[in-house]
C-alpha positions in Angstrom: 76.7 99.6 101.4 80.0 101.3 101.4 80.7 103.7 104.2 79.9 107.4 104.0 81.7 110.6 105.5 80.0 113.8 105.3 77.6 112.3 102.9 80.1 111.1 100.4 80.8 107.6 99.5 84.4 106.4 100.7 87.0 105.5 98.4 89.6 102.9 99.9 92.4 101.9 97.5 93.9 98.7 97.6 94.4 96.6 100.7 95.0 98.1 104.2 98.5 98.6 105.3 101.5 99.6 102.9 99.6 99.3 99.6 97.0 101.6 100.8 99.4 104.1 102.3 101.5 104.1 99.2 98.2 104.5 96.8 97.1 107.2 98.7 100.5 108.9 98.7 100.3 108.6 95.1 96.9 110.6 94.8 98.1 113.2 97.2 101.2 113.8 95.0 99.0 113.9 91.8 100.7 110.8 90.4 97.8 108.5 90.7 94.5 109.9 88.8 92.6 106.9 88.4 91.7 103.5 89.8 90.0 100.2 88.5 87.7 98.1 90.6 85.5 95.0 89.7 82.1 95.4 88.5 80.8 92.7 90.5 81.8 94.4 94.0 79.1 97.0 93.2 76.6 94.3 92.9 77.7 92.5 96.2 77.6 95.9 98.1 74.5 97.2 96.6 76.1 100.1 95.4 75.6 102.1 91.9 78.5 103.2 89.8 80.1 106.3 90.5 79.1 109.5 88.1 81.1 112.1 86.8 81.0 115.0 89.1 80.6 112.8 92.2 83.1 113.4 95.1 84.5 110.5 96.8 86.3 110.8 100.4 89.5 108.7 100.1 90.2 107.1 103.3 93.2 105.6 105.5 93.0 102.1 107.0 91.1 103.5 110.0 88.4 105.0 107.7 89.7 108.5 108.4 89.7 111.0 105.8 92.7 111.6 103.8 91.4 113.5 100.7 88.5 114.3 98.4 88.5 113.4 94.8 86.0 114.0 92.1 85.2 111.7 89.5 86.1 113.0 85.9 85.5 109.8 83.9 84.0 106.3 84.1 83.8 103.5 82.1 83.3 99.7 82.1 85.4 97.4 79.9 86.6 93.8 79.8 89.8 93.1 81.6 91.6 92.7 78.3 90.4 96.0 76.9 91.5 98.0 79.6 93.3 100.5 77.5 97.3 101.7 78.3 96.3 105.5 78.5 93.9 104.4 81.7 96.5 102.2 83.1 99.3 104.7 83.1 97.1 107.0 84.8 96.7 104.8 87.7 100.3 105.9 88.4 101.7 102.7 90.1 104.7 102.4 87.8 103.7 100.0 85.3 106.0 100.2 82.1 103.0 98.4 79.7 99.5 97.3 79.5 100.7 93.6 80.0 102.6 94.5 83.1 99.6 96.4 84.5 97.4 93.3 83.5 99.8 90.9 85.1 100.1 93.0 88.5 96.3 93.7 88.7 95.5 89.8 87.9 97.7 89.0 90.8 96.4 91.2 93.1 92.8 90.3 92.5 93.8 87.0 92.7 95.3 87.3 96.1 92.2 89.0 97.6 90.1 86.2 96.3 88.7 87.4 93.2 90.6 86.2 90.2 89.9 87.8 87.0 89.7 86.5 83.5 89.9 88.5 80.1 86.2 88.8 80.1 86.0 90.2 83.8 84.0 93.7 83.8 86.4 96.3 85.3 85.2 99.8 86.3 87.8 102.3 85.3 87.2 105.5 87.3 89.4 108.8 86.5 89.2 111.5 89.1 91.0 114.7 90.2 92.1 115.7 93.7 89.7 118.2 95.2 91.4 118.7 98.6 93.7 116.9 101.0 91.7 115.9 104.2 92.9 115.6 107.9 93.5 112.1 109.1 90.4 111.0 111.6 87.6 113.1 110.1 84.5 111.2 110.0 82.0 113.8 109.5 81.1 117.3 108.1 80.2 118.9 105.0 82.7 117.8 102.4 80.8 118.5 99.3 82.3 121.6 98.6 
């Protein structure tokens, strides 16, 4: 299971270090309003998919609260079918869907989970609800 903060599932973007810090900054700036994950990770962790309206505690490298986001959309699609509109909403500077696919395929290969065109991708859209106070690990974050 994924860690919880104040009853909310955590959202840890990218890998620890510079990648996560950059992605968190994009969320806080309102540039990043979506993220993609592998469907297989949910089964491996015994987790259900997020649902519209669910709030997630976005965390830093030390599982400290950075922000609370609310899921506004979720869809599972083949890697080759991820739409450009979704990829652009990830806010990571990709200039085309091909560039997004290349970058994400390389990322997942680096972390040991290579993808194919048929790999199922969880496409999550969200909105920033509130910015947290780094290091907070408990409390009622549902409001």
